[in-house]
C-alpha positions in Angstrom: 29.7 -7.6 -225.1 28.0 -9.0 -222.0 27.3 -7.1 -218.9 29.3 -7.8 -215.7 28.0 -8.8 -212.2 30.2 -7.8 -209.3 29.3 -9.4 -205.9 31.2 -8.8 -202.6 30.3 -10.0 -199.1 31.8 -9.1 -195.8 31.8 -10.3 -192.2 32.0 -7.5 -189.7 34.2 -7.3 -186.6 31.3 -6.2 -184.5 29.4 -8.7 -182.5 26.1 -7.0 -181.9 23.1 -6.8 -184.2 22.7 -3.1 -183.4 26.3 -2.3 -184.4 25.9 -4.4 -187.6 22.7 -2.6 -188.5 24.3 0.8 -187.9 27.3 0.0 -190.1 25.1 -1.5 -192.8 22.9 1.6 -193.0 25.8 3.8 -193.8 27.3 1.4 -196.2 24.0 1.1 -198.2 24.1 4.8 -198.6 27.7 4.8 -199.7 27.3 2.1 -202.3 24.0 3.6 -203.7 25.8 6.9 -204.1 28.3 5.2 -206.5 25.6 5.2 -209.2 26.0 9.0 -209.5 29.8 8.7 -209.8 30.5 5.8 -212.1 29.3 5.8 -215.8 28.4 2.2 -216.8 27.2 1.3 -213.3 23.8 0.1 -214.2 22.4 -1.3 -210.9 23.4 -1.5 -207.2 22.0 -3.7 -204.5 23.4 -3.5 -201.0 22.2 -4.7 -197.7 22.6 -6.5 -194.4 22.1 -10.2 -194.0 18.5 -10.9 -192.9 19.0 -14.5 -191.7 21.4 -15.7 -189.0 22.6 -19.0 -190.4 25.9 -20.8 -190.1 28.5 -19.4 -192.4 26.5 -16.3 -193.4 28.2 -13.0 -194.1 26.9 -9.8 -192.5 26.7 -7.5 -195.6 26.8 -7.8 -199.3 26.6 -5.9 -202.5 25.8 -6.8 -206.1 26.5 -4.3 -208.9 25.8 -4.7 -212.6 28.2 -3.0 -215.0 27.8 -2.4 -218.7 31.4 -3.6 -219.4 34.6 -4.9 -217.7 36.1 -1.4 -218.3 33.3 0.1 -216.3 34.0 -2.2 -213.4 37.7 -1.2 -213.5 36.6 2.5 -213.5 34.6 1.8 -210.4 37.5 -0.1 -208.7 39.8 2.9 -209.2 37.3 5.6 -208.4 38.3 7.8 -205.4 34.8 7.4 -203.8 35.2 3.6 -204.0 38.7 3.9 -202.5 37.1 5.7 -199.5 34.6 2.8 -199.0 37.5 0.3 -199.2 39.3 2.1 -196.4 36.1 2.2 -194.3 35.6 -1.6 -194.9 39.1 -2.5 -193.9 38.4 -1.0 -190.4 35.2 -2.9 -189.8 35.6 -6.2 -191.5 37.2 -9.5 -190.6 36.5 -11.4 -193.8 35.7 -10.6 -197.5 34.6 -12.7 -200.5 34.2 -11.5 -204.1 33.1 -12.9 -207.4 32.9 -11.2 -210.8 31.4 -12.8 -213.9 29.8 -12.0 -217.3 26.0 -12.2 -217.5 24.6 -14.1 -220.4 22.0 -11.8 -221.9 
């Protein structure tokens, strides 16, 4: 079975770079902590956008999972649910893609 890549991007409600940076810092910590909660979560990358270009999102994550079942475990995990609630309060837009990696 192939590994799974989970990518999500958000645009924040905030309009200042300082507020975006503050929100991003806490979110990076939240997403990195998921490695200790979810078996099968192999890799986490999270960070704020570094370039102000037209159409850019403010923050993104990419996560590599061993299986689709591991991604589903992550999606249902109580710690992930807390992040989802936090994101609903600070975002205006969200985009997601999930696909198998050819290894």
